N, C-alpha and C positions, 0 to 999 in steps of 0.2 A: 874636561881633557882625557883623553883615553891615556891608559897605562902603558899602551905600547910604545908612547911618544918617549917614554924614559928608556925603553928598551932599545931604541936604536942609536947607534952612535953620532950619528949627524944631530939629532935633537939633544942629545943627552950633553953633547959639547956645548951646542947653542946656550942652552939652558945655563949650564954652569961657567960660561966665558960672560954672559949678558946680564942674567938675572939672579936676584937672591928670592929662589923658592920658598914659599912657606905652605904648609900644608895645615889646614884647619880642620880638626875631625870633629864629628857629629854623633851623639848618642841618641838613639829613640829614647822619649820618655825622661828627658833628663833636663829640664829648662835651666837649671842653672850651670850646668856643664855648656850649654849650648848657646849662653848669652853672647859670647864674643863674636859666635858665628852670625847671630842675629843683628849684631850691631854693623859687622861688616857688610850684610845684606843690604841693610837698611842705608849706610854710607854709600855703596854702589848701585842702588836701585836693582837688584838681584831679588826677583820674585819665585826663581826656581833654580835648582841645583842638578847637576854641576854646573859650574861657572868657574871661567880664569880670568883672572883680574890683573892686568898690567899696569901699574901705577906708577909714577915718577915726576919728580919735580921739573924733568924735561917736557912734559905733557901739557897742553892746555888743559886736558880732561883725562881721567883714567881711560884705557881699552877694557872693554869686556867681551869674551865670547862664551856664548851660553849655549848649553847642552851637551850631549854626549858626542864631540866632535871627532872625526876620525884624524889619524896622524897627519895626513897631508894638511889637511885644513886648519890644525893645530901648528903645524911647520910654518905655514904661510902666514897664520897670525903672529907668530913670535917674530919671523923676519920682519914684518911690517912694522911692528914695535921698535925693533933696530933701526930700522931705516927711518923712521919718525923722528927717534930720539938723535940720530947723528944730522937729520936736516935741523931740527931746533936748534941744534949745539954741534955745531961743525968742529969746534976744537976739541971735542971729546974723542 
């Protein structure tokens, strides 16, 4: 996800309203520090970074966006997750 996603009000508000963002940091040459990241990569089938993962009990499977996507495609990805969750559980 591009950092500019967090700098525009539309996406900032959407993220804070609909999601619980988590940043997983990485350190070069520090395998112990990076172990949680490696576990997440294995869990979600991520081979390359960056990746944006949306996981929810409302979904049949997690949604993953790979690569340095621009803010427009990231916004569309976020909106699709919100729509998918609403369709799966209209009571929310």
